[in-house]
C-alpha distance (Angstrom), angle and dihedral (degrees) to the residues before:
residue distance angle dihedral
M1 . . .
A2 3.78 . .
D3 3.77 119.4 .
F4 3.81 106.5 -101.3
F5 3.77 97.6 -157.9
I6 3.80 120.8 93.2
E7 3.77 138.8 175.4
T8 3.78 115.0 -94.9
K9 3.79 133.9 -159.0
E10 3.77 128.7 -137.1
S11 3.79 113.6 -110.6
S12 3.78 130.8 -151.0
A13 3.76 140.8 167.1
Q14 3.83 88.3 -86.3
L15 3.80 98.6 88.9
P16 3.82 128.6 -167.8
Q17 3.77 118.3 -109.1
N18 3.80 113.3 -148.6
A19 3.79 139.4 123.5
K20 3.81 96.7 -94.5
P21 3.80 116.5 108.9
K22 3.79 110.7 -111.8
M23 3.76 140.5 -142.3
F24 3.81 109.3 -151.7
M25 3.80 109.7 -160.1
F26 3.80 113.0 -165.5
G27 3.79 129.0 -167.4
V28 3.81 96.8 39.0
P29 3.82 101.9 171.5
S30 3.78 124.3 -116.4
Y31 3.81 92.8 179.7
T32 3.79 121.5 96.4
N33 3.80 104.0 -108.5
M34 3.81 100.2 125.7
G35 3.78 92.4 -159.0
D36 3.80 90.4 62.1
Q37 3.80 90.6 41.5
A38 3.80 89.5 54.6
V39 3.81 90.0 49.6
S40 3.82 91.8 54.0
L41 3.81 92.5 45.7
V42 3.81 94.9 49.3
S43 3.80 92.5 44.0
R44 3.78 87.0 61.2
I45 3.80 91.9 44.8
F46 3.80 90.0 51.6
F47 3.78 95.3 48.9
E48 3.78 97.2 43.7
K49 3.80 91.5 47.8
E50 3.81 97.1 45.2
F51 3.83 98.8 34.8
P52 3.82 107.1 27.7
N53 3.80 93.3 162.4
Y54 3.79 89.9 68.6
Q55 3.78 124.2 84.1
Y56 3.80 108.1 -130.5
I57 3.81 113.4 -143.7
E58 3.80 122.8 -175.1
I59 3.80 123.4 -150.8
M60 3.80 112.8 -159.3
D61 3.80 119.0 -129.8
Y62 3.81 92.3 -115.4
D63 3.84 89.4 52.9
N64 3.81 96.8 55.1
E65 3.80 98.6 117.2
A66 3.79 94.8 40.6
G67 3.80 90.1 42.5
I68 3.80 92.8 54.2
K69 3.80 90.3 50.6
A70 3.81 93.2 48.0
V71 3.81 95.0 45.8
K72 3.82 91.7 49.2
E73 3.80 88.8 60.1
I74 3.81 96.0 56.4
I75 3.80 108.5 21.9
T76 3.81 117.9 123.1
K77 3.80 131.1 -167.8
Q78 3.81 92.9 -99.1
D79 3.82 92.2 57.7
I80 3.81 124.0 98.7
V81 3.81 128.0 -144.5
G82 3.79 123.0 -149.7
Y83 3.78 139.5 178.6
V84 3.80 118.1 -152.1
G85 3.78 119.9 -106.2
G86 3.79 131.1 -126.2
G87 3.76 137.1 112.4
N88 3.79 101.9 -59.4
M89 3.80 108.3 93.1
G90 3.80 108.0 122.8
N91 3.78 136.8 35.7
L92 3.83 101.1 -48.8
Y93 3.81 92.0 82.1
T94 3.79 101.9 30.1
D95 3.81 96.5 170.1
I96 3.81 90.6 60.1
E97 3.80 92.0 43.5
E98 3.80 91.0 52.2
D99 3.81 90.8 52.8
R100 3.80 90.3 47.9
R101 3.81 91.6 52.2
A102 3.81 91.0 51.1
V103 3.81 92.3 52.9
F104 3.80 95.7 45.0
S105 3.80 94.9 47.5
T106 3.82 92.8 47.5
F107 3.81 106.1 50.4
V108 3.79 97.8 48.8
D109 3.83 96.2 144.4
N110 3.82 96.8 58.0
L111 3.77 133.5 65.3
T112 3.81 102.5 -88.4
I113 3.80 119.2 -166.6
S114 3.78 126.6 -164.9
F115 3.79 99.8 -157.0
P116 3.85 117.8 -133.5
Q117 3.78 111.2 -49.0
S118 3.78 142.6 169.6
I119 3.81 112.3 -134.9
H120 3.79 130.9 -150.9
F121 3.78 127.7 166.9
E122 3.79 110.1 177.0
K123 3.81 118.3 -124.1
T124 3.78 92.4 -117.2
A125 3.80 132.8 104.8
Y126 3.80 88.7 -100.0
G127 3.81 93.1 48.0
E128 3.80 92.5 48.5
R129 3.79 91.5 48.8
E130 3.79 92.1 51.1
K131 3.80 90.8 46.7
R132 3.82 91.0 55.3
L133 3.81 90.3 50.8
S134 3.80 90.1 52.3
Q135 3.80 92.0 46.3
D136 3.80 90.5 52.9
A137 3.81 92.1 50.1
Y138 3.82 98.6 41.4
N139 3.80 94.4 45.5
K140 3.80 91.2 58.0
N141 3.80 88.8 69.2
H142 3.81 114.0 70.4
N143 3.82 89.6 177.3
L144 3.81 92.8 58.3
V145 3.82 119.3 117.1
L146 3.80 118.4 -167.9
L147 3.79 117.0 -154.0
A148 3.81 115.7 -154.1
R149 3.80 117.1 -158.7
D150 3.82 96.7 -161.2
A151 3.80 134.9 34.0
Q152 3.80 93.2 -115.6
S153 3.81 90.4 56.6
Y154 3.81 90.9 44.0
R155 3.80 90.8 57.6
R156 3.80 92.9 43.0
M157 3.79 92.5 50.3
Q158 3.80 90.8 49.2
K159 3.80 90.5 53.6
T160 3.80 93.9 44.1
F161 3.81 107.1 40.6
K162 3.81 138.5 40.7
N163 3.80 93.1 -145.1
K164 3.79 127.2 106.0
I165 3.84 109.4 -81.9
V166 3.82 122.8 -157.8
F167 3.82 129.0 -173.4
I168 3.84 110.3 -130.1
P169 3.85 132.8 154.2
D170 3.79 121.9 -107.2
M171 3.81 107.6 -76.1
V172 3.81 93.7 -115.4
L173 3.81 88.1 64.4
Y174 3.80 87.8 67.7
L175 3.80 84.3 81.5
K176 3.78 121.0 82.4
P177 3.82 124.6 -130.7
K178 3.76 114.2 -87.1
V179 3.79 129.3 -153.4
F180 3.81 110.5 -118.5
N181 3.77 117.7 -160.8
A182 3.78 91.8 -142.1
E183 3.78 126.6 135.1
R184 3.80 106.2 -122.2
S185 3.79 120.8 -135.8
G186 3.80 134.4 157.7
A187 3.79 138.8 -1.4
L188 3.79 120.6 -79.8
F189 3.81 123.5 -153.4
V190 3.82 109.0 -152.0
L191 3.80 103.5 -171.9
R192 3.79 139.9 169.7
H193 3.77 126.3 -114.1
D194 3.80 97.6 -173.5
G195 3.79 141.3 86.0
E196 3.81 92.2 -76.7
K197 3.81 92.2 63.5
I198 3.84 115.9 114.2
L199 3.83 102.4 156.1
D200 3.78 109.4 112.7
E201 3.81 115.2 -128.4
S202 3.80 91.4 -133.2
F203 3.81 89.0 58.0
I204 3.80 90.3 48.9
E205 3.81 89.3 52.7
S206 3.81 89.8 51.3
L207 3.78 89.3 53.9
K208 3.78 90.5 50.3
V209 3.80 90.7 53.5
I210 3.80 93.0 58.0
L211 3.80 95.1 40.0
K212 3.81 99.5 47.2
K213 3.80 89.0 67.6
H214 3.80 88.7 68.5
Y215 3.80 107.8 18.9
S216 3.74 143.2 40.6
L217 3.81 106.0 -116.8
E218 3.79 134.1 -137.4
R219 3.79 133.5 170.6
T220 3.79 127.3 -149.1
D221 3.81 142.3 139.7
T222 3.80 136.1 -129.4
V223 3.82 87.6 -118.8
L224 3.80 107.0 86.3
E225 3.81 124.1 -139.8
T226 3.80 90.6 -155.1
P227 2.93 134.6 69.1
T228 3.79 97.4 35.0
Q229 3.81 93.2 -149.8
I230 3.81 134.0 29.5
T231 3.80 128.2 -155.8
P232 3.83 133.0 -169.2
K233 3.80 86.4 -99.7
T234 3.81 95.2 56.1
R235 3.82 103.3 33.0
Q236 3.81 97.2 79.3
K237 3.80 94.3 59.8
L238 3.80 91.3 45.1
F239 3.80 90.9 49.2
E240 3.79 90.8 51.3
E241 3.79 89.0 50.6
Q242 3.82 90.5 51.9
L243 3.79 91.1 52.5
Q244 3.80 91.7 46.9
K245 3.80 89.7 51.3
I246 3.80 92.2 51.7
A247 3.82 92.1 43.2
S248 3.81 91.2 55.4
Q249 3.83 92.0 61.4
E250 3.77 131.3 88.1
L251 3.80 91.8 -150.5
I252 3.82 139.7 12.3
I253 3.82 122.9 -153.1
S254 3.79 111.3 -170.7
D255 3.78 151.0 149.9
R256 3.81 91.0 -160.8
F257 3.81 118.4 108.2
H258 3.79 93.6 -146.3
A259 3.79 95.0 44.0
M260 3.80 83.3 64.3
V261 3.81 90.8 47.7
F262 3.81 92.1 48.2
S263 3.81 87.6 51.0
V264 3.79 89.1 53.4
L265 3.81 91.1 52.2
T266 3.81 93.5 48.0
Q267 3.83 96.9 39.2
T268 3.80 90.5 -121.3
P269 3.84 119.8 153.0
C270 3.81 108.4 -109.2
L271 3.79 133.0 -176.8
L272 3.80 109.6 -161.1
F273 3.79 126.4 -160.0
G274 3.79 126.9 -167.7
N275 3.78 136.6 -89.0
S276 3.81 128.1 -145.9
Y277 3.81 96.9 -75.8
G278 3.78 105.6 23.0
K279 3.80 104.3 -109.4
G280 3.81 94.5 140.9
K281 3.80 92.9 43.9
H282 3.78 94.2 51.3
A283 3.80 94.1 44.8
Y284 3.81 89.1 50.8
F285 3.80 93.9 54.2
D286 3.81 92.4 40.6
W287 3.80 98.7 50.2
L288 3.81 115.1 -0.8
E289 3.81 109.0 40.0
N290 3.81 92.5 104.4
I291 3.80 94.3 54.7
S292 3.79 105.3 105.8
W293 3.81 98.0 -149.4
I294 3.83 96.1 50.8
K295 3.80 125.8 71.6
Y296 3.78 135.1 172.5
S297 3.81 119.6 -148.2
D298 3.80 138.0 -173.1
E299 3.80 88.2 178.1
R300 3.79 120.3 126.8
D301 3.79 98.9 173.7
I302 3.80 106.1 104.1
T303 3.81 94.1 -150.6
R304 3.77 91.9 56.2
I305 3.79 91.1 44.6
K306 3.81 89.0 55.9
T307 3.81 87.8 58.9
E308 3.79 91.7 48.1
L309 3.80 91.0 50.5
A310 3.80 92.5 48.5
D311 3.80 90.9 53.3
L312 3.78 92.0 44.9
T313 3.79 98.1 49.6
S314 3.80 92.7 47.0
A315 3.81 94.2 51.0
Q316 3.79 120.1 118.1
T317 3.79 121.9 -128.9
H318 3.80 119.2 -117.4
E319 3.80 143.4 175.0
Y320 3.78 116.2 -62.4
D321 3.80 131.8 172.5
L322 3.81 128.0 165.1
Q323 3.81 96.4 173.8
P324 3.84 92.9 105.1
N325 3.83 87.7 63.1
F326 3.81 89.4 65.8
R327 3.82 92.3 64.2
P328 3.83 93.7 97.9
L329 3.81 89.5 59.0
K330 3.79 91.7 48.2
R331 3.82 90.4 49.8
I332 3.81 92.1 52.3
I333 3.80 91.7 52.1
K334 3.81 94.5 43.1
K335 3.80 91.4 50.1
Y336 3.80 90.8 52.4
I337 3.81 91.9 48.1
E338 3.82 90.9 50.6
M339 3.81 91.0 49.8
Q340 3.81 90.9 54.8
A341 3.82 95.1 46.7
């Protein structure tokens, strides 16, 4: 298995001017959600592995306006524009959606790829208004391809936008599981503290009661308190630390999409519960249901959960590889490259 970590370079609005074709990736997160940091890291790994002739340039989220201006000055027809994936398409994270609209509506003459996303516009006046703004912006770009990372989002994107929609796993699932030589001990709760949280604290306490008989317990989140900002230079080490943390556990209990994904990569038993609009649930049933050490549950009956946990913790690891599911994305990029040759 090839090492999936690579060196990265800091990006800025001062962009290199040379003859190499370029991939401009916008929306690279500076905030401390390690799921989104992993997405940005693996997107780069994917592109540099599959398309090594391209120069991969990252535009930080706080540089969106300046980045658009700088890229407009040097972009050529052979270049590709991207926006990082995640779970933030819609009206729950309006600042990110506004940046995404600006990128999509600007670079209408180049292949533009919205990397794998979950989408959720609320059925409220505000949500409908934001959806119309996104429709107006996205529909200006006939070269825009939207990648949906779960079947629910695929259907929603098809109903919402006129652009080409493609069904692709979350970018972090491009990586293959890796054996960590870590001594496992304890159960780790990896839980949300944001507006997507639906797990009741009383239910969490009930879980702790049954688990503390067998495990030492700890609670954390994939959103870090420190550092306060992450760059392409620092994210790799922090991602490795996240994987090491997960790999040192006997069991993960989470409502975080990427805590489940990190458990896949480290072969750590994980019981996943839902968020407010089901992105983790749908991704599980779309891509991960056949992985023996991962399970999704809507169950709230503690007795039944005990049975689920017993099955989960006794499961054997096995081979697993989702890289073939990224072929549609590779075909889209290769076709564009051939057209520009």
